[in-house]
PDB file of all heavy atoms in Angstrom:
ATOM      1  N   MET A   1      66.651 106.194  86.747  1.00  0.00           N
ATOM      2  CA  MET A   1      66.724 106.331  88.173  1.00  0.00           C
ATOM      3  C   MET A   1      67.792 105.383  88.747  1.00  0.00           C
ATOM      4  O   MET A   1      68.578 105.800  89.617  1.00  0.00           O
ATOM      5  CB  MET A   1      65.351 106.080  88.804  1.00  0.00           C
ATOM      6  CG  MET A   1      65.338 106.413  90.253  1.00  0.00           C
ATOM      7  SD  MET A   1      63.629 106.505  90.747  1.00  0.00           S
ATOM      8  CE  MET A   1      63.775 105.853  92.367  1.00  0.00           C
ATOM      9  N   ILE A   2      67.790 104.145  88.250  1.00  0.00           N
ATOM     10  CA  ILE A   2      68.784 103.171  88.726  1.00  0.00           C
ATOM     11  C   ILE A   2      70.178 103.644  88.380  1.00  0.00           C
ATOM     12  O   ILE A   2      71.102 103.626  89.198  1.00  0.00           O
ATOM     13  CB  ILE A   2      68.507 101.791  88.113  1.00  0.00           C
ATOM     14  CG1 ILE A   2      67.200 101.229  88.599  1.00  0.00           C
ATOM     15  CG2 ILE A   2      69.640 100.811  88.448  1.00  0.00           C
ATOM     16  CD1 ILE A   2      66.738  99.992  87.894  1.00  0.00           C
ATOM     17  N   TYR A   3      70.358 104.117  87.123  1.00  0.00           N
ATOM     18  CA  TYR A   3      71.664 104.595  86.652  1.00  0.00           C
ATOM     19  C   TYR A   3      72.147 105.756  87.534  1.00  0.00           C
ATOM     20  O   TYR A   3      73.300 105.794  87.931  1.00  0.00           O
ATOM     21  CB  TYR A   3      71.574 105.029  85.191  1.00  0.00           C
ATOM     22  CG  TYR A   3      72.885 105.490  84.623  1.00  0.00           C
ATOM     23  CD1 TYR A   3      73.842 104.605  84.214  1.00  0.00           C
ATOM     24  CD2 TYR A   3      73.179 106.855  84.512  1.00  0.00           C
ATOM     25  CE1 TYR A   3      75.043 105.018  83.705  1.00  0.00           C
ATOM     26  CE2 TYR A   3      74.371 107.288  84.014  1.00  0.00           C
ATOM     27  CZ  TYR A   3      75.311 106.365  83.613  1.00  0.00           C
ATOM     28  OH  TYR A   3      76.511 106.795  83.098  1.00  0.00           O
ATOM     29  N   GLY A   4      71.251 106.684  87.819  1.00  0.00           N
ATOM     30  CA  GLY A   4      71.618 107.864  88.626  1.00  0.00           C
ATOM     31  C   GLY A   4      72.055 107.473  90.024  1.00  0.00           C
ATOM     32  O   GLY A   4      73.063 107.988  90.553  1.00  0.00           O
ATOM     33  N   ALA A   5      71.341 106.571  90.641  1.00  0.00           N
ATOM     34  CA  ALA A   5      71.657 106.131  92.004  1.00  0.00           C
ATOM     35  C   ALA A   5      72.986 105.413  92.071  1.00  0.00           C
ATOM     36  O   ALA A   5      73.820 105.682  92.944  1.00  0.00           O
ATOM     37  CB  ALA A   5      70.547 105.223  92.550  1.00  0.00           C
ATOM     38  N   ILE A   6      73.204 104.477  91.123  1.00  0.00           N
ATOM     39  CA  ILE A   6      74.449 103.722  91.135  1.00  0.00           C
ATOM     40  C   ILE A   6      75.639 104.632  90.762  1.00  0.00           C
ATOM     41  O   ILE A   6      76.735 104.510  91.338  1.00  0.00           O
ATOM     42  CB  ILE A   6      74.352 102.479  90.218  1.00  0.00           C
ATOM     43  CG1 ILE A   6      73.315 101.529  90.790  1.00  0.00           C
ATOM     44  CG2 ILE A   6      75.706 101.790  90.101  1.00  0.00           C
ATOM     45  CD1 ILE A   6      73.039 100.327  89.917  1.00  0.00           C
ATOM     46  N   SER A   7      75.424 105.540  89.816  1.00  0.00           N
ATOM     47  CA  SER A   7      76.512 106.447  89.405  1.00  0.00           C
ATOM     48  C   SER A   7      76.890 107.368  90.563  1.00  0.00           C
ATOM     49  O   SER A   7      78.083 107.595  90.821  1.00  0.00           O
ATOM     50  CB  SER A   7      76.056 107.328  88.240  1.00  0.00           C
ATOM     51  OG  SER A   7      75.868 106.560  87.089  1.00  0.00           O
ATOM     52  N   TYR A   8      75.906 107.904  91.269  1.00  0.00           N
ATOM     53  CA  TYR A   8      76.177 108.761  92.414  1.00  0.00           C
ATOM     54  C   TYR A   8      76.946 107.993  93.487  1.00  0.00           C
ATOM     55  O   TYR A   8      77.930 108.503  94.046  1.00  0.00           O
ATOM     56  CB  TYR A   8      74.871 109.291  92.981  1.00  0.00           C
ATOM     57  CG  TYR A   8      75.092 110.251  94.136  1.00  0.00           C
ATOM     58  CD1 TYR A   8      75.467 111.577  93.908  1.00  0.00           C
ATOM     59  CD2 TYR A   8      74.897 109.839  95.430  1.00  0.00           C
ATOM     60  CE1 TYR A   8      75.700 112.435  94.934  1.00  0.00           C
ATOM     61  CE2 TYR A   8      75.111 110.706  96.491  1.00  0.00           C
ATOM     62  CZ  TYR A   8      75.496 112.005  96.245  1.00  0.00           C
ATOM     63  OH  TYR A   8      75.730 112.852  97.286  1.00  0.00           O
ATOM     64  N   GLY A   9      76.557 106.757  93.733  1.00  0.00           N
ATOM     65  CA  GLY A   9      77.283 105.944  94.700  1.00  0.00           C
ATOM     66  C   GLY A   9      78.714 105.670  94.280  1.00  0.00           C
ATOM     67  O   GLY A   9      79.635 105.751  95.081  1.00  0.00           O
ATOM     68  N   GLY A  10      78.912 105.410  92.984  1.00  0.00           N
ATOM     69  CA  GLY A  10      80.263 105.184  92.462  1.00  0.00           C
ATOM     70  C   GLY A  10      81.125 106.422  92.547  1.00  0.00           C
ATOM     71  O   GLY A  10      82.304 106.354  92.926  1.00  0.00           O
ATOM     72  N   LEU A  11      80.570 107.578  92.187  1.00  0.00           N
ATOM     73  CA  LEU A  11      81.310 108.818  92.296  1.00  0.00           C
ATOM     74  C   LEU A  11      81.694 109.128  93.745  1.00  0.00           C
ATOM     75  O   LEU A  11      82.825 109.539  94.024  1.00  0.00           O
ATOM     76  CB  LEU A  11      80.521 109.987  91.718  1.00  0.00           C
ATOM     77  CG  LEU A  11      80.425 110.057  90.237  1.00  0.00           C
ATOM     78  CD1 LEU A  11      79.456 111.156  89.810  1.00  0.00           C
ATOM     79  CD2 LEU A  11      81.768 110.344  89.628  1.00  0.00           C
ATOM     80  N   THR A  12      80.767 108.899  94.651  1.00  0.00           N
ATOM     81  CA  THR A  12      81.057 109.113  96.044  1.00  0.00           C
ATOM     82  C   THR A  12      82.170 108.204  96.537  1.00  0.00           C
ATOM     83  O   THR A  12      83.077 108.652  97.251  1.00  0.00           O
ATOM     84  CB  THR A  12      79.772 108.906  96.904  1.00  0.00           C
ATOM     85  OG1 THR A  12      78.751 109.784  96.419  1.00  0.00           O
ATOM     86  CG2 THR A  12      80.016 109.153  98.356  1.00  0.00           C
ATOM     87  N   LEU A  13      82.106 106.945  96.132  1.00  0.00           N
ATOM     88  CA  LEU A  13      83.118 106.000  96.513  1.00  0.00           C
ATOM     89  C   LEU A  13      84.491 106.377  95.991  1.00  0.00           C
ATOM     90  O   LEU A  13      85.498 106.389  96.753  1.00  0.00           O
ATOM     91  CB  LEU A  13      82.738 104.605  96.000  1.00  0.00           C
ATOM     92  CG  LEU A  13      83.518 103.437  96.563  1.00  0.00           C
ATOM     93  CD1 LEU A  13      82.940 103.091  97.934  1.00  0.00           C
ATOM     94  CD2 LEU A  13      83.436 102.251  95.666  1.00  0.00           C
ATOM     95  N   ILE A  14      84.583 106.765  94.711  1.00  0.00           N
ATOM     96  CA  ILE A  14      85.856 107.170  94.116  1.00  0.00           C
ATOM     97  C   ILE A  14      86.395 108.445  94.761  1.00  0.00           C
ATOM     98  O   ILE A  14      87.583 108.556  95.084  1.00  0.00           O
ATOM     99  CB  ILE A  14      85.730 107.303  92.579  1.00  0.00           C
ATOM    100  CG1 ILE A  14      85.590 105.938  91.942  1.00  0.00           C
ATOM    101  CG2 ILE A  14      86.931 108.024  92.001  1.00  0.00           C
ATOM    102  CD1 ILE A  14      85.313 105.974  90.452  1.00  0.00           C
ATOM    103  N   ASN A  15      85.525 109.441  94.939  1.00  0.00           N
ATOM    104  CA  ASN A  15      85.970 110.701  95.511  1.00  0.00           C
ATOM    105  C   ASN A  15      86.399 110.589  96.946  1.00  0.00           C
ATOM    106  O   ASN A  15      87.274 111.342  97.391  1.00  0.00           O
ATOM    107  CB  ASN A  15      84.866 111.760  95.385  1.00  0.00           C
ATOM    108  CG  ASN A  15      84.670 112.200  93.957  1.00  0.00           C
ATOM    109  OD1 ASN A  15      85.569 112.099  93.132  1.00  0.00           O
ATOM    110  ND2 ASN A  15      83.485 112.687  93.664  1.00  0.00           N
ATOM    111  N   ASN A  16      85.854 109.640  97.688  1.00  0.00           N
ATOM    112  CA  ASN A  16      86.243 109.436  99.084  1.00  0.00           C
ATOM    113  C   ASN A  16      87.379 108.411  99.250  1.00  0.00           C
ATOM    114  O   ASN A  16      87.805 108.173 100.358  1.00  0.00           O
ATOM    115  CB  ASN A  16      85.044 109.011  99.941  1.00  0.00           C
ATOM    116  CG  ASN A  16      84.062 110.136 100.099  1.00  0.00           C
ATOM    117  OD1 ASN A  16      84.426 111.295 100.092  1.00  0.00           O
ATOM    118  ND2 ASN A  16      82.780 109.795 100.201  1.00  0.00           N
ATOM    119  N   SER A  17      87.853 107.817  98.151  1.00  0.00           N
ATOM    120  CA  SER A  17      88.899 106.809  98.246  1.00  0.00           C
ATOM    121  C   SER A  17      90.278 107.400  98.356  1.00  0.00           C
ATOM    122  O   SER A  17      91.271 106.674  98.495  1.00  0.00           O
ATOM    123  CB  SER A  17      88.842 105.873  97.021  1.00  0.00           C
ATOM    124  OG  SER A  17      89.212 106.593  95.871  1.00  0.00           O
ATOM    125  N   GLU A  18      90.424 108.717  98.246  1.00  0.00           N
ATOM    126  CA  GLU A  18      91.693 109.401  98.351  1.00  0.00           C
ATOM    127  C   GLU A  18      92.680 108.985  97.275  1.00  0.00           C
ATOM    128  O   GLU A  18      93.891 108.925  97.479  1.00  0.00           O
ATOM    129  CB  GLU A  18      92.303 109.236  99.743  1.00  0.00           C
ATOM    130  CG  GLU A  18      91.442 109.807 100.832  1.00  0.00           C
ATOM    131  CD  GLU A  18      92.045 109.665 102.229  1.00  0.00           C
ATOM    132  OE1 GLU A  18      93.251 109.359 102.319  1.00  0.00           O
ATOM    133  OE2 GLU A  18      91.283 109.818 103.181  1.00  0.00           O
ATOM    134  N   LEU A  19      92.165 108.641  96.080  1.00  0.00           N
ATOM    135  CA  LEU A  19      93.070 108.354  94.976  1.00  0.00           C
ATOM    136  C   LEU A  19      93.772 109.608  94.547  1.00  0.00           C
ATOM    137  O   LEU A  19      93.209 110.685  94.537  1.00  0.00           O
ATOM    138  CB  LEU A  19      92.234 107.820  93.769  1.00  0.00           C
ATOM    139  CG  LEU A  19      91.621 106.442  93.870  1.00  0.00           C
ATOM    140  CD1 LEU A  19      90.760 106.163  92.666  1.00  0.00           C
ATOM    141  CD2 LEU A  19      92.709 105.388  93.980  1.00  0.00           C
ATOM    142  N   ASP A  20      95.058 109.479  94.241  1.00  0.00           N
ATOM    143  CA  ASP A  20      95.846 110.640  93.802  1.00  0.00           C
ATOM    144  C   ASP A  20      96.328 110.367  92.384  1.00  0.00           C
ATOM    145  O   ASP A  20      97.495 110.047  92.145  1.00  0.00           O
ATOM    146  CB  ASP A  20      97.018 110.848  94.755  1.00  0.00           C
ATOM    147  CG  ASP A  20      97.768 112.136  94.425  1.00  0.00           C
ATOM    148  OD1 ASP A  20      97.132 113.057  93.867  1.00  0.00           O
ATOM    149  OD2 ASP A  20      98.945 112.204  94.764  1.00  0.00           O
ATOM    150  N   LEU A  21      95.381 110.457  91.433  1.00  0.00           N
ATOM    151  CA  LEU A  21      95.710 110.207  90.039  1.00  0.00           C
ATOM    152  C   LEU A  21      95.888 111.537  89.316  1.00  0.00           C
ATOM    153  O   LEU A  21      95.227 112.525  89.657  1.00  0.00           O
ATOM    154  CB  LEU A  21      94.566 109.431  89.374  1.00  0.00           C
ATOM    155  CG  LEU A  21      94.240 108.072  89.973  1.00  0.00           C
ATOM    156  CD1 LEU A  21      92.984 107.507  89.331  1.00  0.00           C
ATOM    157  CD2 LEU A  21      95.420 107.109  89.752  1.00  0.00           C
ATOM    158  N   PRO A  22      96.772 111.585  88.322  1.00  0.00           N
ATOM    159  CA  PRO A  22      96.958 112.842  87.581  1.00  0.00           C
ATOM    160  C   PRO A  22      95.688 113.239  86.803  1.00  0.00           C
ATOM    161  O   PRO A  22      95.427 114.403  86.595  1.00  0.00           O
ATOM    162  CB  PRO A  22      98.098 112.557  86.598  1.00  0.00           C
ATOM    163  CG  PRO A  22      98.257 111.059  86.567  1.00  0.00           C
ATOM    164  CD  PRO A  22      97.650 110.541  87.839  1.00  0.00           C
ATOM    165  N   ASN A  23      94.899 112.253  86.418  1.00  0.00           N
ATOM    166  CA  ASN A  23      93.651 112.524  85.692  1.00  0.00           C
ATOM    167  C   ASN A  23      92.611 111.574  86.285  1.00  0.00           C
ATOM    168  O   ASN A  23      92.721 110.363  86.108  1.00  0.00           O
ATOM    169  CB  ASN A  23      93.846 112.279  84.225  1.00  0.00           C
ATOM    170  CG  ASN A  23      92.653 112.720  83.388  1.00  0.00           C
ATOM    171  OD1 ASN A  23      91.584 113.018  83.936  1.00  0.00           O
ATOM    172  ND2 ASN A  23      92.836 112.786  82.096  1.00  0.00           N
ATOM    173  N   MET A  24      91.624 112.112  86.927  1.00  0.00           N
ATOM    174  CA  MET A  24      90.605 111.270  87.588  1.00  0.00           C
ATOM    175  C   MET A  24      89.752 110.501  86.623  1.00  0.00           C
ATOM    176  O   MET A  24      89.058 109.552  87.003  1.00  0.00           O
ATOM    177  CB  MET A  24      89.716 112.120  88.518  1.00  0.00           C
ATOM    178  CG  MET A  24      90.407 112.568  89.785  1.00  0.00           C
ATOM    179  SD  MET A  24      91.076 111.207  90.759  1.00  0.00           S
ATOM    180  CE  MET A  24      89.596 110.498  91.407  1.00  0.00           C
ATOM    181  N   TRP A  25      89.766 110.877  85.331  1.00  0.00           N
ATOM    182  CA  TRP A  25      88.967 110.111  84.342  1.00  0.00           C
ATOM    183  C   TRP A  25      89.509 108.684  84.208  1.00  0.00           C
ATOM    184  O   TRP A  25      88.805 107.801  83.729  1.00  0.00           O
ATOM    185  CB  TRP A  25      88.959 110.807  82.994  1.00  0.00           C
ATOM    186  CG  TRP A  25      87.914 111.904  83.001  1.00  0.00           C
ATOM    187  CD1 TRP A  25      88.111 113.231  83.102  1.00  0.00           C
ATOM    188  CD2 TRP A  25      86.493 111.690  82.949  1.00  0.00           C
ATOM    189  NE1 TRP A  25      86.907 113.882  83.127  1.00  0.00           N
ATOM    190  CE2 TRP A  25      85.911 112.954  83.011  1.00  0.00           C
ATOM    191  CE3 TRP A  25      85.698 110.560  82.842  1.00  0.00           C
ATOM    192  CZ2 TRP A  25      84.515 113.130  82.989  1.00  0.00           C
ATOM    193  CZ3 TRP A  25      84.314 110.758  82.813  1.00  0.00           C
ATOM    194  CH2 TRP A  25      83.765 112.019  82.884  1.00  0.00           C
ATOM    195  N   VAL A  26      90.733 108.438  84.651  1.00  0.00           N
ATOM    196  CA  VAL A  26      91.265 107.074  84.670  1.00  0.00           C
ATOM    197  C   VAL A  26      90.424 106.190  85.577  1.00  0.00           C
ATOM    198  O   VAL A  26      90.252 105.001  85.335  1.00  0.00           O
ATOM    199  CB  VAL A  26      92.748 107.081  85.104  1.00  0.00           C
ATOM    200  CG1 VAL A  26      93.283 105.694  85.284  1.00  0.00           C
ATOM    201  CG2 VAL A  26      93.590 107.894  84.117  1.00  0.00           C
ATOM    202  N   ALA A  27      89.888 106.772  86.613  1.00  0.00           N
ATOM    203  CA  ALA A  27      89.004 106.033  87.535  1.00  0.00           C
ATOM    204  C   ALA A  27      87.558 106.161  87.132  1.00  0.00           C
ATOM    205  O   ALA A  27      86.785 105.219  87.249  1.00  0.00           O
ATOM    206  CB  ALA A  27      89.206 106.556  88.963  1.00  0.00           C
ATOM    207  N   TYR A  28      87.150 107.365  86.655  1.00  0.00           N
ATOM    208  CA  TYR A  28      85.746 107.595  86.351  1.00  0.00           C
ATOM    209  C   TYR A  28      85.270 106.812  85.122  1.00  0.00           C
ATOM    210  O   TYR A  28      84.158 106.297  85.154  1.00  0.00           O
ATOM    211  CB  TYR A  28      85.491 109.083  86.076  1.00  0.00           C
ATOM    212  CG  TYR A  28      85.613 109.973  87.269  1.00  0.00           C
ATOM    213  CD1 TYR A  28      86.078 111.266  87.165  1.00  0.00           C
ATOM    214  CD2 TYR A  28      85.263 109.534  88.568  1.00  0.00           C
ATOM    215  CE1 TYR A  28      86.158 112.105  88.247  1.00  0.00           C
ATOM    216  CE2 TYR A  28      85.359 110.366  89.654  1.00  0.00           C
ATOM    217  CZ  TYR A  28      85.802 111.650  89.490  1.00  0.00           C
ATOM    218  OH  TYR A  28      85.894 112.459  90.570  1.00  0.00           O
ATOM    219  N   LEU A  29      86.047 106.748  84.077  1.00  0.00           N
ATOM    220  CA  LEU A  29      85.583 106.117  82.861  1.00  0.00           C
ATOM    221  C   LEU A  29      85.240 104.641  83.043  1.00  0.00           C
ATOM    222  O   LEU A  29      84.143 104.236  82.684  1.00  0.00           O
ATOM    223  CB  LEU A  29      86.597 106.309  81.724  1.00  0.00           C
ATOM    224  CG  LEU A  29      86.164 105.820  80.360  1.00  0.00           C
ATOM    225  CD1 LEU A  29      84.910 106.564  79.892  1.00  0.00           C
ATOM    226  CD2 LEU A  29      87.263 106.017  79.353  1.00  0.00           C
ATOM    227  N   PRO A  30      86.105 103.824  83.639  1.00  0.00           N
ATOM    228  CA  PRO A  30      85.749 102.428  83.873  1.00  0.00           C
ATOM    229  C   PRO A  30      84.513 102.255  84.798  1.00  0.00           C
ATOM    230  O   PRO A  30      83.705 101.399  84.611  1.00  0.00           O
ATOM    231  CB  PRO A  30      86.967 101.786  84.482  1.00  0.00           C
ATOM    232  CG  PRO A  30      88.069 102.707  84.251  1.00  0.00           C
ATOM    233  CD  PRO A  30      87.504 104.054  84.027  1.00  0.00           C
ATOM    234  N   MET A  31      84.429 103.206  85.770  1.00  0.00           N
ATOM    235  CA  MET A  31      83.275 103.139  86.693  1.00  0.00           C
ATOM    236  C   MET A  31      82.001 103.389  85.930  1.00  0.00           C
ATOM    237  O   MET A  31      81.024 102.666  86.094  1.00  0.00           O
ATOM    238  CB  MET A  31      83.463 104.181  87.813  1.00  0.00           C
ATOM    239  CG  MET A  31      82.437 104.104  88.923  1.00  0.00           C
ATOM    240  SD  MET A  31      80.934 105.090  88.725  1.00  0.00           S
ATOM    241  CE  MET A  31      81.526 106.711  88.437  1.00  0.00           C
ATOM    242  N   PHE A  32      81.948 104.408  85.079  1.00  0.00           N
ATOM    243  CA  PHE A  32      80.751 104.717  84.309  1.00  0.00           C
ATOM    244  C   PHE A  32      80.389 103.606  83.327  1.00  0.00           C
ATOM    245  O   PHE A  32      79.222 103.289  83.134  1.00  0.00           O
ATOM    246  CB  PHE A  32      80.873 106.067  83.586  1.00  0.00           C
ATOM    247  CG  PHE A  32      80.621 107.245  84.481  1.00  0.00           C
ATOM    248  CD1 PHE A  32      81.599 108.203  84.649  1.00  0.00           C
ATOM    249  CD2 PHE A  32      79.441 107.373  85.166  1.00  0.00           C
ATOM    250  CE1 PHE A  32      81.363 109.298  85.454  1.00  0.00           C
ATOM    251  CE2 PHE A  32      79.194 108.471  85.995  1.00  0.00           C
ATOM    252  CZ  PHE A  32      80.174 109.417  86.164  1.00  0.00           C
ATOM    253  N   VAL A  33      81.402 103.009  82.703  1.00  0.00           N
ATOM    254  CA  VAL A  33      81.136 101.892  81.793  1.00  0.00           C
ATOM    255  C   VAL A  33      80.558 100.712  82.588  1.00  0.00           C
ATOM    256  O   VAL A  33      79.582 100.102  82.149  1.00  0.00           O
ATOM    257  CB  VAL A  33      82.413 101.470  81.030  1.00  0.00           C
ATOM    258  CG1 VAL A  33      82.217 100.181  80.266  1.00  0.00           C
ATOM    259  CG2 VAL A  33      82.841 102.586  80.075  1.00  0.00           C
ATOM    260  N   GLY A  34      81.123 100.412  83.695  1.00  0.00           N
ATOM    261  CA  GLY A  34      80.626  99.347  84.554  1.00  0.00           C
ATOM    262  C   GLY A  34      79.215  99.613  85.057  1.00  0.00           C
ATOM    263  O   GLY A  34      78.359  98.724  85.063  1.00  0.00           O
ATOM    264  N   VAL A  35      78.941 100.860  85.435  1.00  0.00           N
ATOM    265  CA  VAL A  35      77.620 101.241  85.909  1.00  0.00           C
ATOM    266  C   VAL A  35      76.609 101.066  84.773  1.00  0.00           C
ATOM    267  O   VAL A  35      75.499 100.566  84.966  1.00  0.00           O
ATOM    268  CB  VAL A  35      77.610 102.679  86.431  1.00  0.00           C
ATOM    269  CG1 VAL A  35      76.211 103.206  86.621  1.00  0.00           C
ATOM    270  CG2 VAL A  35      78.363 102.749  87.766  1.00  0.00           C
ATOM    271  N   TYR A  36      77.004 101.495  83.554  1.00  0.00           N
ATOM    272  CA  TYR A  36      76.107 101.343  82.400  1.00  0.00           C
ATOM    273  C   TYR A  36      75.760  99.881  82.156  1.00  0.00           C
ATOM    274  O   TYR A  36      74.578  99.510  81.984  1.00  0.00           O
ATOM    275  CB  TYR A  36      76.721 101.947  81.162  1.00  0.00           C
ATOM    276  CG  TYR A  36      75.870 101.783  79.943  1.00  0.00           C
ATOM    277  CD1 TYR A  36      74.761 102.571  79.747  1.00  0.00           C
ATOM    278  CD2 TYR A  36      76.174 100.793  78.972  1.00  0.00           C
ATOM    279  CE1 TYR A  36      73.948 102.411  78.630  1.00  0.00           C
ATOM    280  CE2 TYR A  36      75.354 100.628  77.872  1.00  0.00           C
ATOM    281  CZ  TYR A  36      74.259 101.423  77.696  1.00  0.00           C
ATOM    282  OH  TYR A  36      73.479 101.258  76.607  1.00  0.00           O
ATOM    283  N   ILE A  37      76.768  99.016  82.189  1.00  0.00           N
ATOM    284  CA  ILE A  37      76.559  97.575  81.951  1.00  0.00           C
ATOM    285  C   ILE A  37      75.661  96.987  83.029  1.00  0.00           C
ATOM    286  O   ILE A  37      74.719  96.243  82.754  1.00  0.00           O
ATOM    287  CB  ILE A  37      77.894  96.838  81.858  1.00  0.00           C
ATOM    288  CG1 ILE A  37      78.638  97.250  80.583  1.00  0.00           C
ATOM    289  CG2 ILE A  37      77.712  95.324  81.902  1.00  0.00           C
ATOM    290  CD1 ILE A  37      80.078  96.812  80.508  1.00  0.00           C
ATOM    291  N   VAL A  38      75.934  97.326  84.274  1.00  0.00           N
ATOM    292  CA  VAL A  38      75.129  96.777  85.399  1.00  0.00           C
ATOM    293  C   VAL A  38      73.684  97.268  85.341  1.00  0.00           C
ATOM    294  O   VAL A  38      72.749  96.494  85.519  1.00  0.00           O
ATOM    295  CB  VAL A  38      75.771  97.129  86.761  1.00  0.00           C
ATOM    296  CG1 VAL A  38      74.832  96.878  87.905  1.00  0.00           C
ATOM    297  CG2 VAL A  38      77.055  96.379  86.935  1.00  0.00           C
ATOM    298  N   THR A  39      73.490  98.548  84.998  1.00  0.00           N
ATOM    299  CA  THR A  39      72.147  99.080  84.952  1.00  0.00           C
ATOM    300  C   THR A  39      71.352  98.502  83.792  1.00  0.00           C
ATOM    301  O   THR A  39      70.136  98.280  83.900  1.00  0.00           O
ATOM    302  CB  THR A  39      72.127 100.614  84.930  1.00  0.00           C
ATOM    303  OG1 THR A  39      72.914 101.075  83.843  1.00  0.00           O
ATOM    304  CG2 THR A  39      72.600 101.202  86.228  1.00  0.00           C
ATOM    305  N   GLN A  40      72.021  98.267  82.666  1.00  0.00           N
ATOM    306  CA  GLN A  40      71.336  97.624  81.520  1.00  0.00           C
ATOM    307  C   GLN A  40      70.908  96.218  81.912  1.00  0.00           C
ATOM    308  O   GLN A  40      69.787  95.769  81.605  1.00  0.00           O
ATOM    309  CB  GLN A  40      72.231  97.605  80.281  1.00  0.00           C
ATOM    310  CG  GLN A  40      72.460  98.968  79.689  1.00  0.00           C
ATOM    311  CD  GLN A  40      71.187  99.619  79.217  1.00  0.00           C
ATOM    312  OE1 GLN A  40      70.407  98.997  78.503  1.00  0.00           O
ATOM    313  NE2 GLN A  40      70.966 100.845  79.665  1.00  0.00           N
ATOM    314  N   TRP A  41      71.776  95.488  82.587  1.00  0.00           N
ATOM    315  CA  TRP A  41      71.464  94.112  83.019  1.00  0.00           C
ATOM    316  C   TRP A  41      70.299  94.127  84.016  1.00  0.00           C
ATOM    317  O   TRP A  41      69.366  93.331  83.907  1.00  0.00           O
ATOM    318  CB  TRP A  41      72.715  93.506  83.632  1.00  0.00           C
ATOM    319  CG  TRP A  41      72.478  92.130  84.196  1.00  0.00           C
ATOM    320  CD1 TRP A  41      72.334  90.970  83.523  1.00  0.00           C
ATOM    321  CD2 TRP A  41      72.300  91.841  85.593  1.00  0.00           C
ATOM    322  NE1 TRP A  41      72.119  89.954  84.408  1.00  0.00           N
ATOM    323  CE2 TRP A  41      72.095  90.460  85.684  1.00  0.00           C
ATOM    324  CE3 TRP A  41      72.357  92.579  86.755  1.00  0.00           C
ATOM    325  CZ2 TRP A  41      71.924  89.829  86.877  1.00  0.00           C
ATOM    326  CZ3 TRP A  41      72.158  91.955  87.950  1.00  0.00           C
ATOM    327  CH2 TRP A  41      71.940  90.575  88.024  1.00  0.00           C
ATOM    328  N   LEU A  42      70.354  95.068  84.989  1.00  0.00           N
ATOM    329  CA  LEU A  42      69.277  95.159  85.977  1.00  0.00           C
ATOM    330  C   LEU A  42      67.955  95.536  85.315  1.00  0.00           C
ATOM    331  O   LEU A  42      66.908  95.015  85.677  1.00  0.00           O
ATOM    332  CB  LEU A  42      69.598  96.217  87.048  1.00  0.00           C
ATOM    333  CG  LEU A  42      70.550  95.780  88.143  1.00  0.00           C
ATOM    334  CD1 LEU A  42      70.913  96.974  89.037  1.00  0.00           C
ATOM    335  CD2 LEU A  42      69.925  94.691  89.002  1.00  0.00           C
ATOM    336  N   ASP A  43      68.006  96.444  84.355  1.00  0.00           N
ATOM    337  CA  ASP A  43      66.785  96.860  83.662  1.00  0.00           C
ATOM    338  C   ASP A  43      66.126  95.691  82.931  1.00  0.00           C
ATOM    339  O   ASP A  43      64.926  95.536  82.941  1.00  0.00           O
ATOM    340  CB  ASP A  43      67.104  97.998  82.675  1.00  0.00           C
ATOM    341  CG  ASP A  43      65.883  98.638  82.127  1.00  0.00           C
ATOM    342  OD1 ASP A  43      64.900  98.823  82.882  1.00  0.00           O
ATOM    343  OD2 ASP A  43      65.883  98.979  80.910  1.00  0.00           O
ATOM    344  N   ARG A  44      66.952  94.849  82.320  1.00  0.00           N
ATOM    345  CA  ARG A  44      66.418  93.656  81.627  1.00  0.00           C
ATOM    346  C   ARG A  44      65.826  92.672  82.632  1.00  0.00           C
ATOM    347  O   ARG A  44      64.821  92.032  82.355  1.00  0.00           O
ATOM    348  CB  ARG A  44      67.487  93.013  80.794  1.00  0.00           C
ATOM    349  CG  ARG A  44      67.831  93.801  79.556  1.00  0.00           C
ATOM    350  CD  ARG A  44      68.780  93.061  78.646  1.00  0.00           C
ATOM    351  NE  ARG A  44      69.218  93.958  77.595  1.00  0.00           N
ATOM    352  CZ  ARG A  44      70.437  94.468  77.522  1.00  0.00           C
ATOM    353  NH1 ARG A  44      71.373  94.169  78.436  1.00  0.00           N
ATOM    354  NH2 ARG A  44      70.739  95.281  76.536  1.00  0.00           N
ATOM    355  N   LYS A  45      66.491  92.523  83.782  1.00  0.00           N
ATOM    356  CA  LYS A  45      65.972  91.588  84.816  1.00  0.00           C
ATOM    357  C   LYS A  45      64.657  92.091  85.414  1.00  0.00           C
ATOM    358  O   LYS A  45      63.773  91.305  85.716  1.00  0.00           O
ATOM    359  CB  LYS A  45      67.004  91.450  85.936  1.00  0.00           C
ATOM    360  CG  LYS A  45      68.185  90.629  85.557  1.00  0.00           C
ATOM    361  CD  LYS A  45      67.825  89.202  85.368  1.00  0.00           C
ATOM    362  CE  LYS A  45      69.051  88.375  85.103  1.00  0.00           C
ATOM    363  NZ  LYS A  45      68.732  86.977  84.848  1.00  0.00           N
ATOM    364  N   ILE A  46      64.507  93.403  85.574  1.00  0.00           N
ATOM    365  CA  ILE A  46      63.303  93.948  86.190  1.00  0.00           C
ATOM    366  C   ILE A  46      62.135  93.855  85.207  1.00  0.00           C
ATOM    367  O   ILE A  46      61.012  93.568  85.612  1.00  0.00           O
ATOM    368  CB  ILE A  46      63.543  95.424  86.605  1.00  0.00           C
ATOM    369  CG1 ILE A  46      64.524  95.439  87.799  1.00  0.00           C
ATOM    370  CG2 ILE A  46      62.258  96.099  86.957  1.00  0.00           C
ATOM    371  CD1 ILE A  46      65.009  96.820  88.149  1.00  0.00           C
ATOM    372  N   ASP A  47      62.376  94.053  83.919  1.00  0.00           N
ATOM    373  CA  ASP A  47      61.320  94.028  82.926  1.00  0.00           C
ATOM    374  C   ASP A  47      60.743  92.632  82.689  1.00  0.00           C
ATOM    375  O   ASP A  47      59.626  92.505  82.196  1.00  0.00           O
ATOM    376  CB  ASP A  47      61.780  94.621  81.604  1.00  0.00           C
ATOM    377  CG  ASP A  47      61.846  96.137  81.628  1.00  0.00           C
ATOM    378  OD1 ASP A  47      61.230  96.696  82.564  1.00  0.00           O
ATOM    379  OD2 ASP A  47      62.493  96.736  80.782  1.00  0.00           O
ATOM    380  N   THR A  48      61.503  91.599  82.979  1.00  0.00           N
ATOM    381  CA  THR A  48      61.024  90.244  82.691  1.00  0.00           C
ATOM    382  C   THR A  48      60.333  89.615  83.855  1.00  0.00           C
ATOM    383  O   THR A  48      60.181  90.017  84.898  1.00  0.00           O
ATOM    384  CB  THR A  48      62.210  89.311  82.294  1.00  0.00           C
ATOM    385  OG1 THR A  48      63.214  89.373  83.279  1.00  0.00           O
ATOM    386  CG2 THR A  48      62.701  89.686  80.937  1.00  0.00           C
TER     387      THR A  48
END
């Protein structure tokens, strides 16, 4: 649930930023990796 919420927010932010890249995966891939790292960290903090 945390991953979905943060991912959706990141996608919304990138899509509304008016980036004009030839391949949007240049922006999406680092965002998804960052979201994964943040959600893993948050999950560990919540469980302890």
